[in-house]
C-alpha positions in Angstrom: 64.6 173.3 132.8 67.7 173.7 130.5 67.3 172.3 127.0 70.2 169.8 127.4 68.6 168.3 130.5 65.3 168.0 128.7 67.1 166.1 125.9 68.8 163.8 128.3 65.6 163.0 130.2 63.8 162.4 126.9 66.6 160.1 125.7 66.4 158.1 128.9 62.7 157.7 128.5 63.2 156.4 125.0 65.8 154.0 126.1 63.7 152.7 128.9 60.7 152.1 126.5 63.0 150.4 124.1 64.3 148.1 126.8 60.8 147.2 127.9 59.8 146.4 124.3 62.9 144.1 123.9 62.2 142.4 127.2 58.6 141.8 126.2 59.7 140.1 122.9 62.3 137.8 124.5 59.8 135.0 125.1 58.6 135.2 121.5 62.1 135.1 120.2 62.8 132.0 122.3 59.7 130.3 121.0 60.7 131.0 117.5 64.1 129.5 118.1 62.5 126.3 119.6 60.2 126.0 116.6 63.2 125.7 114.3 63.5 121.9 114.9 61.4 119.9 112.5 59.9 116.5 113.3 61.8 113.6 111.8 60.8 112.1 108.5 60.2 108.4 108.4 63.5 108.0 106.5 65.5 110.1 109.0 64.0 108.2 111.9 64.7 104.8 110.4 68.3 105.8 109.8 68.6 107.0 113.4 67.2 103.8 114.7 69.4 101.6 112.6 72.5 103.5 113.6 71.4 103.5 117.3 71.5 107.3 117.4 67.8 108.0 118.0 68.0 108.8 121.7 71.1 110.9 121.2 69.3 112.9 118.5 66.3 113.6 120.8 68.7 115.0 123.4 70.7 116.9 120.8 67.4 118.6 119.8 67.1 119.8 123.4 63.9 117.6 123.9 61.9 120.1 121.8 60.0 117.3 119.9 58.7 115.4 122.9 55.1 116.3 122.5 55.2 115.7 118.7 56.8 112.3 119.3 54.3 111.3 121.9 51.3 112.4 119.7 52.6 110.4 116.7 53.0 107.3 119.0 50.0 107.5 121.2 47.4 109.2 118.9 48.5 108.5 115.3 49.9 105.0 116.2 52.9 105.3 113.9 55.1 102.3 114.6 58.5 104.0 114.3 57.4 106.7 116.7 56.0 104.1 119.0 59.4 102.6 119.0 61.1 106.0 119.7 58.5 107.0 122.4 58.9 103.6 124.0 62.6 103.8 124.1 62.4 107.4 125.6 60.2 106.0 128.3 62.4 102.9 128.8 65.6 105.0 129.3 64.1 108.2 130.8 65.2 110.4 127.9 63.5 113.8 128.1 60.7 112.3 130.1 60.4 110.4 133.4 61.5 106.8 133.1 58.5 104.4 132.8 59.7 101.0 131.6 56.3 99.3 131.6 54.8 102.0 129.4 57.9 101.9 127.2 57.8 98.2 126.7 54.1 98.3 125.9 54.8 100.8 123.1 57.4 98.5 121.7 55.0 95.6 121.8 52.3 97.6 120.0 54.8 98.6 117.3 55.9 95.0 116.9 52.3 93.9 116.5 52.0 96.4 113.7 55.0 94.8 111.9 57.9 96.9 113.0 61.0 94.9 112.6 63.0 97.4 114.7 60.6 96.9 117.6 60.7 93.1 117.2 64.5 93.1 117.3 64.6 95.5 120.3 62.3 93.4 122.3 64.3 90.3 121.4 67.5 92.1 122.6 65.9 92.9 125.9 64.8 89.3 126.5 68.2 88.0 125.2 70.1 90.2 127.8 67.5 90.2 130.5 67.3 93.9 130.6 64.1 95.3 132.2 62.6 91.8 131.8 63.4 88.3 133.0 66.0 86.8 130.7 64.2 84.5 128.3 66.1 83.6 125.1 63.3 81.4 123.8 61.0 84.4 124.0 63.7 86.4 122.1 63.4 83.8 119.3 59.6 84.3 119.2 60.0 88.1 118.9 62.8 88.1 116.3 61.7 85.3 114.0 58.9 87.3 112.2 61.3 90.1 111.5 63.9 87.6 110.2 61.2 86.1 107.9 60.5 89.5 106.5 64.1 90.0 105.4 65.6 92.1 108.2 69.3 91.2 108.3 70.0 92.2 111.9 67.0 90.0 113.0 68.4 87.1 110.9 71.8 87.5 112.5 70.3 87.4 116.0 68.0 84.5 115.1 71.0 82.4 113.9 72.9 83.4 117.0 70.1 82.2 119.2 69.8 78.9 117.3 73.5 78.3 117.5 73.3 78.8 121.2 70.6 76.1 121.4 67.5 78.2 121.8 64.3 77.8 119.7 63.2 74.7 117.9 65.7 72.6 116.0 63.0 72.2 113.4 63.5 75.9 112.5 67.3 75.7 112.2 67.3 75.0 108.5 65.0 78.0 107.9 67.1 80.4 109.9 70.3 79.2 108.2 68.6 79.5 104.8 67.5 83.1 105.4 70.9 84.3 106.6 72.9 82.4 104.0 70.9 84.0 101.2 70.9 87.5 102.6 72.8 90.5 101.0 75.1 92.5 103.3 75.9 96.2 103.2 79.4 95.8 104.6 82.2 93.3 105.0 82.1 93.3 108.7 78.4 92.1 108.7 79.2 89.5 106.1 82.0 88.1 108.2 79.8 88.0 111.3 77.1 86.1 109.3 79.7 83.6 108.1 80.9 82.9 111.6 77.3 82.5 112.9 76.4 80.2 110.0 79.4 78.0 110.8 78.3 77.7 114.4 74.8 76.8 113.4 75.9 74.3 110.7 77.7 72.4 113.5 74.3 71.6 114.9 72.8 70.3 111.7 73.4 67.3 109.4 75.5 68.1 106.4 72.7 67.2 104.0 70.3 69.7 105.7 73.0 72.4 105.5 73.5 71.7 101.8 69.7 72.1 101.2 69.5 75.2 103.3 72.2 76.9 101.2 70.1 76.6 98.0 68.5 79.8 96.7 65.1 78.2 97.1 64.2 76.1 100.1 62.3 72.9 99.2 
């Protein structure tokens, strides 16, 4: 066989072997790329929840963290991940939709003191989404979060009270909490002022005056 033909055949064999090596490593390269997404820190996840971007972020990350999220919710029992996992199940994000399991995760998180879970459950009962509309039950869910200082929960509680839900005995307390809250932005402050005016219309002026004091006696 002429030398140039031997060289060509040898080169083809080398190229074929190189192609096979590259082909074999493609799955490992893909796995390495998938592993580049880190699990969210508590601070990151809290920010995502408070800005209502948590489900969007899971999708942006190509659903790569589903198993980690499930493990942190179901096994480690971390409330913020129970919230996230529950919402993924409620809305069918990266997993088949399973609202009963999702709502259970939110309830467990709420029982562990998650203000975000309490507020989300209250919102579902307020709007009647995935559950029968029950605004009195919404009050029950949101009130502990409001008592613990969560401003969105206090806004919702005063809204519910101003609409006539909950016990009038608690109106003064709800008014006091929101009136003495500190707001991060002017829009929230204006919303609070409007809600407080609505609730004040349902209360005697003397009770409103006492509720506006820094300390409630």
